[in-house]
C-alpha angles and dihedrals in degrees: 000000000000091000093051093050090049092052092050090051090051090051090050090052092047090049091050092049091051089050090050092050092050090048090051093048091050089049092051091047091050092049092047090052089049091049092050093050090049091051093051090048092050090048092049090048090053093048090048091049092050091047090049092049091048091051090047091054090047092051091050092050090048089049091053090048092051091049089052092047092050089050091050095049090047091053091048091051091048092052091047088053092051092048092049090048091050091048091050092050096045098038115126116239118246121260118293111280125229110257127208114277125210088226109059116218134175119258129190109244110247130190107247114243112240119225131194088258094060114122089023115128120205119206113200113229116264112261128200115248116252131192116279091245092061115105089223095059114135133192113235113243133200127249113275135188136213090248096054115123115251093227090064094061116099131207094271089056091052094052089046092050094052090050091049092050091049090051092048091050090050092051090048092052090048091050093049091048096047089091092057120103111277126200117215107199094185095057096028098231139120118225117211132171123235114187088340095308118117115237122188117214113194115218124224113279093246091059107093098172139020133186120214094200094050113111115221133175122255110269118252093233128060131215114261125200109244108169137009123208115199144042131226110231106130098091108015141062136205085039102135127062138168108228126173095330097316132097109233122203140130142243125186106322095337129093109210125209103194123193104207094193098051095028092228131131139212122197138209108212103177098109122093097207142010118327114230109176142021137200134180122222117236088246088065090228108078121065128197121205130179128206140203127249112276133210092265104075093197104046102023104055115143112268144143125254124202112201142168113261092210105043094024091224121149111246104177138005111206135187105014106168094010101087132069124218099334148343105251102180142356141176143190124235113252107198098056097043097264099305093143134054124202117205132185121194131201101246121131091271096037091231118216121223134189120199138183104242099209098042097032087225121149110241100183142337135188142166115276129184131328089220119081115280114221105181142005128195141175117232110263094232104020114069095198099046121095132181126196126185131193146134107343097340146079118189130193115208130195123198112213128158093345094309132106119220122194137213116184124216124230120228111171133049126004130331115271095249111067121241090011104097143358122312093218143008121281091227125017118335106304135074138155126239142168114253105215102172110117090002122126116251111263094032114145135217113200129198111189142166124243111264091240100039098086130059127221099277142111116266141183115220117210126184144141124244137191122203115175136146108024105326128176123221135319116200138176119212129192137174148104117317090229092059138039119287125248126224108238101168135024142176129183136186130357112342125214116279089013093190091066132075115245124215124215135179118200127190112230114208119228118267133176093237104017124203126178124196135182116203130193119193125197118241129208099285136061087230092076108098113160116202133189132187145169099034114191134177111213122199118212090259104038146355100239113147143043120239110250107193143169116248119228132183135192 
């Protein structure tokens, strides 16, 4: 009996525990449902808030746009009102009407000719009333229109009309005479008009009065240019040279030869409009300058003038009628003593021309690049090789049989042939490399300085190079321009870790007229591209400037 009761009590406890577990599970389920609902509500609330915020921002932007639109419309209306007011003031009165005559006569009815001013009503400006005794007294008149019948005009209208015609004639005469020279005695200047633009000419201080209508004879002496202030550098390059003790540059249509020691100037005045480019002949005596197109289509066409720097006499005028807009850059050939002249104009295609200097004859021309061209140069040792550089391009030209053939350089990314050169630049986006595909073995690519660009000093040359695949030889030469150059550094074949750029610093001895040259020679395989990048010249005290050089190929 005791055991049975005990078992029943245990069953009751187990049943109660099971019920408690089920109640706990149901409570947890309810709470989880409540939490989920709260989460959804919070998420919806956040989304709604974000949407409201976005709409508020959009409304504010639209309000700003509406305000700007209102302001623009108001400005347009204001300008229209001004234009209408000016038209009303400056409108020409209609043709003279036929007034009543004391002797009646028959007239043939004629259909009136309509003018653009028909149906236009002119309202005279309001005038303040003056006493009857005043000479300026006027009788008020009524508004009249161009379609009003002449018989309806009274005598006061006739008087008013004649006065208005007189005033209009006076204003017309003033308007026509406004372009005539005008003397301003207060400021002491004479205003004249050149191509519609007013120019003020100030008189000498001892001249107190001047009559525009007075006829005087031409003075015996003429004005002579003494000194030029200014320098054009905003839109041109290679525009400043040191030639035989003088600094030569240009400003407007004048080429200036400035002596820095004596602070004096000489001027070449042969051009008819602004000078845009400048080049020095290898003989250091002759100079070539190119100009832009002027306002006069006949006499101010863009052309090149070659002149003597000592006598300032014009020797040759080249290319009249060949160029478009302007001459942007030019260069003499070096190897043949300056027998050729290369010119690039500023047409849409930036056309390239080659001329015979002595005969002025055009040897070849071709379309260049659609991007701006910044410089053009002949190869220092190859008379028929030309290089031009500009925005996003470098082009190598070869002159053969009166034709120019082009090869374009590659700046960014890897070389065209895989596993032959770098995949990117060492610094920045651009680098230089030798293209050896379809090139004979032993061909050279030369990178050299201008003979007058370096001063007599010691330098350290630093650059990075990349030699992968089956490259040839990379050499650095230095020396005096009057003698042969000496090899001071050399690398051949595949270098260790060929996928990486290598850095090298080379000491350059001191020369009187220093010239530095980097030469890449093709090997026996097309997989031999040689690349260089990040060239820097270091002075003994500091490394302060990049090396801007002229690229040459052979």
